[in-house]
N, C-alpha and C positions, 0 to 999 in steps of 0.2 A: 471457613473457606480458605484454601491456600492461595496466597497472592503471588507467590513466585513458583514457577513450574519448570525451571531448567537450572538445576543446581550446578555450580562449578564442578567440572569433571564429567558433565553430561555428554553422552555420545550423540553427535550430530551428523546426519546424512546430508552431504552437500550434493546438489544436483544442478545441472545446467540445461533447463528445458527451453531456454530462450536463445539469445544471441551469443556469439563467440566473445571471449574475454581476453584482454591482454595478460599474458601469463605472469609477467613481473608484478603487476599491480595486484593480481589475484593472489599471488604467493604472499605478498605483504598483508593482504586481508586475512589470509589463513594464519599468518604469524600473529596478528593482533588478536584474533579470536582465540588462538591457542594460549597466548599470554594471559588472556582473561579467564582461562581455566577450562575451556571447552576442548573436547576431543573430536576433531573433524575427520570424518571418513569421506575420502574423495575416490570415487570409483575409477578404475583403470579405463582409459579410453573415453573419458568424459568429454574431452575436446577433440572432435573430428570435424573441423570446420566444413560446413556445406553452405556455400554462398553466404548469406547473412545469418545463418543459424549455427549454433554451437556444434551440431551434429545432425545427421539425417533424422527425420521424424521417428523412425522405428527405434533408434538408439536413445533419443531423448525421452520417448514415451516409456521405454523399458526402465530407464534410470528413475524416472519420476514415480512410476507405478510401484517399483520395488521399494522406494523410500516411503510411499504412502502405506504400503502393506507391512512394512517392517515392524516386528515386535521387539527388536533389539536396539532401536534408535530412540532417543529421547526428544528429538526435534528434527526438522528439515530446514535447511538454509539454502536459499536460491543463490547461485553463483553470480549471476548478472542478469540484468533486464535485457532490453532490446526488442526483439520480436520472436514469436514462435509458439507461445502457449495456446493461443486460440486455435491453432491447428491440431493441438493434442486433446482438447476438451471432449470432443465427441467419442474418443477412444478410451478414456479413463474408466476403469471399473470401480465400483463401490463395494463389491461383495466382500473383499478381504481387507479393506482399509482399516488401519489401526490409528485412531486419533492421537496426534501429538502436535506441539507448537510448530507452526510454519512461519518463516520469516522472509520477507521480501517486499519489493515495491516495483513501480514502473510496470513492465509487462507482467509481473507477478500478480497485478490486480486481477487478471483473468482467473488465475488459480484461486485467489482469495475469494472471489465472487462465487466460483463453483463450490468451494468448501463451505462458504456461508450458507448456501442453499441446503447443504447437508447438516447444518447446525453444528459444524466442527467447533470444538470448544475454545481453541487457542489460535488466533490468527493475528500476526503482528505485521503491520505496515511499517517497515523499517529498513535500514541499509542492507543491501545485498553484500555478500562477501567481497566482491570486487570494488564496492564503493566505500568500504571501511577506511581505507587509507586517506580518502578525501573528505571524510566526515569529520566535523569539528570534535575536539576532545570532549566538549560538553555533551554533544548529542551522542557520541559513542559511549561515554560513561553512562549516560541516561539509558541507552539500550541495554547494556550489560546489567545495570541495576534493576531495570524493570523485568528482565527475564528471570532474575534470581530472587528479588525482594521488592516486588512492585509497591510503589508509594504514590500517594496522591500528588498531583502536580498542577501548576498553573502557568499559563503562557499569556503574554500580552497580545491582545488583538484589537482591532479597530472596526467599529460598525460602520457600514455604508449608509445605514439608516438606524434610527433608534429602535431598541427592542431587546428582548431577552428570549432565551430558548433553552430547553433541556431535552435531551434525547440520547439514544444509543449512538456511540461514536463509530463512524466508518471513515476510512481514509483511502484514497484511490488516485490513480492517474486518469486525468480527464479524457485523453484520447482512447484509452482502453474502455472506459465506461461507455463512451459513444460507440465503440466497435462492438460492444456486447448487446447494444440495442437491437431488438428483434430476434435475438437468439434465445435458446432455452436458459442461458446463463445471465441474462440481463439482471442487474443488481436491484433487489427490492430495497428501497430506502425509506420505507414508511416509518415515521416516528424517529428518524435519524438526524443527527447532526453530521453532515457529510463534508469532509475536508478533501479538497482536490488540488492537484498540482500538475505541471507539465513542463516540457522543455522544447525549445526550438520551433514553436508554433507562432506564426504571425498573428497579430491581434484579430484580424478578420477570421482566421481559422478558429481561434478560441471562441469568438462570437458564434461561429457556425457549429462548433462542437456543443456548446451550451444550448444553442437553439435546437439542435437535434435531440439532445437529452430531454429538453422540455417537451418538444412536440411528440416524442416517442413514448412519453410516460415514464421516462427514466428518472424523473424527479418527483413523481407523484407521491404525495404524503410526506415529503421531507420537511423537517421542522426548521432547518437552517442550513445555509451553505457557507462554508469558510474557505476562502481562497488562500492556499499556501503560496509557495514560491513558483513563479512562472519564469524560469531561467531562459535567457536568450529569446524572449518573446516581446521585446520592445518594438514600438512603431518605427517606421523609417525616420531617419534624421530629417528634421525640418518640419515635421508635422505639428499641428497646433493642438493635438489631443494626445491622451495617454492611455495606457492599458487600463488604468484605474477608471477612466471615463467609460470604457467598454464594460467593465465589470459592474460599475454603478448603474449604468443603463439597463443591464440585464436584470439586476435586482429589482429595479423599478418596474420593468415590463412583465416580469415573472411573478411578482408579488412574494417572492421568497426572501425572508430575512437573510442578509448577507453581511459577512465580516471579512476583513483583510488580516493577514498576518499569521495564518496557520503555520505550525512549526514543521512543515514537511517540504521536501523539494529535492531537486537533482544536484544540489551542491552541498556545501558544508553543513547547512542547517537542515538536518533530516532526523528529527526526533521520532522515537517509536510511538506508534498509536496502536493500542490493542483493541481490535474490533470487539464490540459488544459491551465495553465499559460505558459508564454513564458520564456524559459531559454536560456542563452548564455554561451558557454564554451570557455575559452582561455587557455593559458599555465598554469595558476595557480588558476583559479577561476571559480566557477559556479555562475552566476548572475541570479537572479530570479526577473522578473518584475511582481509583484502581481497585478498590475492594468491593465494588458493587457492579455486577453485571445485570443488564436488563435485556430480556428477550422482547424488545419492543419492535423489532423489525425482522424481516426475513420471511420465508415461506410459511404460510399458515398463521402468521401473527396478526 
């Protein structure tokens, strides 16, 4: 089995199916990816800002569909997160799609979930082009290495209750997972270790999002839940409780084994997680076997 599937020099389609991006930082992200050896194709007119979207729906849909169908690109890289992909999902066609690695996070969770249902072979929860400049050198190097020469890795984590778990790895944005509940694209997490992160959500909203997932069956069959970074999600000043209290309580009432310290988030620490690889959790580590893929979750599994 090939563990790397985007060799330096690979041709990458960049698409902006979500929110608008600051052009200077995006250009810096393009520079970093180009220096790493990738050839990025950026379609003309990709940025045609429409309210809080990178472009009107028809434009973003056409860009994304063309990239999914392309036989001349080796990968797809999302320009920026934000919002907008859930508006496109009902209109995406599957008849001419040509599987290739797809890289993104945040709002891209919706696209990853849609492709996971199609058993798309290479999905990477990792920095978007726009976030490369604010990603730590360590995480950015990890991304480029995993794309070209995937290696087993280990990250420190901390259990909120004792236990061990093994399962297929999925990584996602919590708000998007909740937004997909009740839709045809709700993520199937059976037999999975699910890593979640978010940004700018008050603790009570995180509680509500987790509760919605639980009550809607969005966590049915999950083997473990790992909380990554929750940036700008702290309680108001002066409170006597912490976000960790909220997460610990959720683990207790859901009965799902939970850990803290997942290596993903909206700031510098945003390591790539390849959906479908095998992960093991113990008292203090998340071990990822990059050479083994397990079809333990997803439709029909």
